[in-house]
N, C-alpha and C positions, 0 to 999 in steps of 0.2 A: 503494499499498500505506498512505499513512501513516494514513488513516483507520482503517485496523484496528489498524494499532500501537497509536495514540493512545488509544483506545477497548478496548485489551488483548484485543480479541478472536483474536489472531493470536500468538503467542510468537515468538520471535526463530528459534528452530531450522526452524520450520515451512518447509514448501517454498514457494515464491513461486506465489500465486495472480492471475490478475487481476483488478483491479478494477470491479467493474460501474459503469457509465457513468451518473453523477448519485450513485452512493452517498453520497458524501463531503459532498454536501448535505445529506444526510436521515439523517446517523446518530443525530440527538437523535430525529426521530420516528419511526426504523424500529420501536422496541419498542411505541411506541403504536399504530401500524399493524397489524403484525404481529399483537398483542396482541389490537388488535379484530377483525380477524380471526378469530383460534382463539375469540372469544369467542362466534360464531355460537350455535356449540353449547349453552354454558350457558347465552344469553338466549332461546335456541328452548324450551329442555328447562324451565328455571327459572322463567319470567315466569307460565307458563301452570299450575304447579303447583298454585297457591292455588284454581284456577277448574275443577279437576279434578271437583268435589262438584259442581259447578251446570252444568258444562260436559253432563254424563251427565244430567240433569235435563231439562235444558232441551233436548235430540235425545232422548230417551225413551230413553237408553241405557242396560245396565246397567253398575256400579261396572267390572267387567272388560273390557266395552268401551272406558269410558271411557282404563283403562289401558293398552290397547292401542292408542292412538293413540300413547301415550309409547313402548311397546317397536316399534311399527314404526318409528319415529324412528331410534331406535337400528341397526335393520335398514337402513337406507336409508341412514348414517352410513358404516354399514361395507360397504355394495355400492357406492355411489358412489365412494368412494375412490380402487377397483382402478381404473377407469377416469379419474379423472386424473391420477392415477402418471404414465405414459405418455404423455398429453398434455403434463404441463409436462416433461416432459424432450425431445418433440419440437417442442414451440410456445413454448417458454418458460415465465415464469411468468403474465405477465401475462395473455394472452388467455384460459386457462381460469380465472381470474378473473371475468372478465368476462360467461365463458356460465354459470360455475357460480352466481354473483350473480344473474344475470338469471335465472335458473331459482328461484332463493330467492324470489326478490321477487314474481312474480307467482304462484309456490305459497303465501304467505301471503295472499295477496289469495284467493284461492279458499278459502282455510282460514277467513276471515272470512267468507264467504259459505255455508260449508256449510250444507248444509237438511236435515243426516240424518249419523250416527254414520260409515256406511260412505263417505261425502263426504268426512267431516274425515279418516277414515284416511286413504284414497287421497291426500287433501292434503299431508296429512302424510310422506308419504314422497315425496312428490316435494320436499317444503319440505328434507328431508333429503338425497335425492340432489343437489340445487342447494348447499345450505350447507355440505356437507363439504368443498368446493373448499379453503377459507378456510382450513381445519385442515391439509390435505397441502399446499398452497403454503406457509404459514408455516412448518412444518417443512424444507421445500425452501430457502426465503431464507435460513433460520439456517444451514445448512449450505452453501451457497454463498458464507456471507463470514464465516464463520468455523472455528476448527479445535476438537477436540473441548472442550478445557476452556473456550472463548472461547463455544463453543455451549451448555457449561453455564451462563456467566453469562449469555447472551442470552436462550437460556428460562427463565431464572428470573428475569429481568427483565418477561418474555410473562406469568411464573406470578402476578405484581406487579399486570397488567393485569387480566390475567385474571379473579384472585381478584375483581375490584370486581364483575364482571358477577354472579356467584353471592350477594354481598351485597345489590345494587340489585337485581334482577332478582324473586326472588320478592315481595320489598316492594313496588317499582312493580306488579307483579301484583296483589297483594293491593289495592291502592290504584286502581288502576286497575276492578280489578271492581266495586267497586261504583258507579264514574263511569260509564264507559261500556260494562260489561260484558266476558264472555271474546273476545266478537268484535272488540272495540276493542283487546285487547292485542293478535293477528295484525294489525290495521292497524299497531300500533305495529311489529311487527317488520317489516312491508312496507316501511314507512318506515328503520328500517335499514339493510335489504338497498341502499334508494338510497342513502344517506349514505354507507354501505360504496363501491358504486361510483364516487360522487366523489371521495372520500379518494383511495383506487386512480388513479385516473385522473389527477389531478391530483398526487402527492406521491410515489407506488410507484414506483420506477425499477424496469425489467428488470433482475436478477440472473443471467439465464443467457444469456451473449452466444449470439449464432449458432452459431462457431465451436466454443462445448461441447454444442451438444445433437445427439442423438440421431436417427437416422433409421430405429428400427427398425421392422420388420412385424410381425406378429401372433406368429410363429414366435421373432422374437429375443426381442419382451417376453414370451414363457412361457418361455424361457431363465432370462432375468434371474430371473423370480420362482420358478423351480426353484432356481436358485443360489442365493438369498435363502432360500430352505424350507429348504433341504440345510445351511445354515450355521449351526451351535450357536452362536457367537456373536451372531449377531444375530438368532436366533429365541430365545435363549434371555433377553436383554434386551426384545425386543419382548414376551414371553409375559409375561416376571414386572410389565411395565409394563400390560398388559393385562390380566391376572388383577385386580389391585389394583384396577385404575382400573373393572375390573369389579363387586368390591363396594361400588364410589361410584356407580357406578350401580344397584346392588340398594337403596343406602338412600336413592337420588335417587327411585325407583319406589316404594319404600315407605313412605316416611318420610310422605307426606300420611296415609296410613290409620292408620299406628301413633301419629303425635304428636296428628292431629286427632280422629278418631274413637275412637280408646283411652284417648286420657290427655285430650282434651279440649280441647289447643290451639286458641285462637281464629285462621280463617283469615287474619286482618290482625296477629295474632303468629306463626305458622307463620313468614314472611321472615325474622323475626329469629333464631330458633333456623337455620335456613340458613345466614344470613348468619356465625354467628359460627364455622360450618364451614369456612368461605370464608376468615374473618380468619386459622385456621389454617393454610390451604393458600399466604396469601400472605406469613406469619412463615416458614414452611420453606423455600419458595423463598428466600427474602432471607437465612436463614441457609447452606443450600448455596453461595448464589453468592459470600458470603462466605467460605466455608470451603475452595471447590475448587481455592486456589493453597497450602495448607497439610496438605491432605487429600488423599488420593487417592481419586477419585472411585469406585473399585470399592469400597474399604472403606466411603465414604458410602452407595453403594449396599444395601451390606452391611445396614450399619443400620438403614437406611431400611426395607429388605422385612423383618426381623425384626420389626420395631416394627410395620408392618403386621400380620404373622401373628399377635403377641402381643396387639394390640389386639382385634383378628378375635375369636380365642377366648377373651378376657374381655368381650367384649360378648354372647358365646354364653352364656358362664359365666351372669351378670348376667339375661339373659332367664330362661332355662331358670329359675334359683332364686327370681328374684323381692328378690335380694340389692342392697339401695342404690334399688328403686324405677327411676321416670323419671330420674331424675336420674343413677342409674350408667348407662344408657342412653344418654343424651346426653353423656357423659362420653369413655364408650368411645366413642362414634361419633365424637365431636371429634379425640378422636390418630388413630383409624384413618384416617380425610378430610384431617386435617391434614399427613399423609404424602403425601400427593399430590404436595403442592409439592414435595418432595424427590425423587421416584421419577419422575415426568414426566419431567423436563431431564434426570436422572442417566441413565435408559433410553434415551430419545430420542439423546442426544448419543453415547453410547459404541455403540447398535448401531447408528448410521447414519457415524459416524467414518469407518471405510473405504471408506464408497461415495458418493463426492462425485460419481462420474460416475454414479449413476444413483440421484440422492436422490431424485426425484421419485420414482418405482417402490417405493424403500427407505419412503419417509415414508406412501404411499400403503397398502403392506404394514401398517406399522406400526397404520396408522389403522383398516385394515380389522379386524385383530384385537382392538385395544382396542373399539373399538363392537362387532363381533361376540359380544365377553364380555357385552359390555353387554347386549345382545341378549337373547342366551342367560339370562342372570342375570333379565332380566326376563319370560322365557317361564315358568322356574323357578319365580319368585316367584308367578306367575297360577296355576300346578299344582302348588303346595305351599299356596297359601293356606287359613287357618284360621281365621279372628280373631282371631289370637294374633301377638305379633311377632315370634314364632318363627321363621318363613320368612325373613324379612328377615337377622336376624341368625346363620340358619344360613349361608346364602347368602355373606355377607359371610363369616365365618368363613371357608367355604371357600375363596374368592378369595384373602384374603390370606397364606392358610397354601399354598395353590396357587402363587402367584408367588413365596415363599419356596422351593419346592421347586423348580420349574422353573430358577430360576437357578443353583442347587445343582447340579442334574444336568446344565446345557447348557452353561452358564460354565465355560472351562477357563481 
């Protein structure tokens, strides 16, 4: 228990928990390894955003079909996590990681070779079904080694690592686009999968010992999900986080059109706007980590979701009225997206704190709700598309307000 006590991840009054073998050696590496795993989503989404218009032209697809390759990725990330949660609780954390990352790497190669938009969409679905394992397992590992406040600190560190991905991914994507084209971007993602496999094999210990693993069959797994779905405390936090994050996915899906086509931002400059929001996520995450011992997590979360709702409404107002122009859209989006750095660690840590014995399932269900919200936001954005910024602003505002409402209704 010495590693956990030194790092501050366990408070003295917390019940003793068996230390995973080898974790004490890896204490400094752990946030970077878990952050790299969780960053699969941001890298896979953000690196090819600047390539969406070129990709559609190269494959003879409409703008809507090119955006569908993004929406189907959200869907795959939502569905795939359902399967990895029970696997992680039954077989430990490492085996599902190797399986999922192997699938992700192969699917990335298929994306690079796709001859048409239909093949690319199918490969993107496969890529998401494999890559989502990193997001499920990273949250489960945090729950394995930390209590609630410690989990908030560790997850805030992950936000610092993950925050780098949205900063550099579109910049790298925009730079690669002019050198090796959009297919080269997917080759780089395949290489990232290989590197993660090597790092995990060499440096990530197993954090769920055999005696703590579950041997649930399908009926027991369904019972676990039913229990979680009926738990107002869990669902209130999971849905609040999922809806706020769904608003960010609406921004990710809609911003290439709003920024580059409506407001004339160049593809090579788009990444800098995107990166500024990622810096906001990192700052909010670090502020949350510093305040966790002085401010009650429930109060911090209430403030964060309230700011998300207000900034979403402000975005809708400036979009409808035109007040402040493009600068006002950028500013309100910055505030909204920055709050993800506080909302993600707070909702995840508080939702999973009572569910250490089923951390894999709880993490999977949280991820499914988050990316399910993202997939629905993408579908709604496509259905409401009217060649203006209003659909994006409307969905972002609904998600922000919805996150505030469900938390108020479900969490007592």
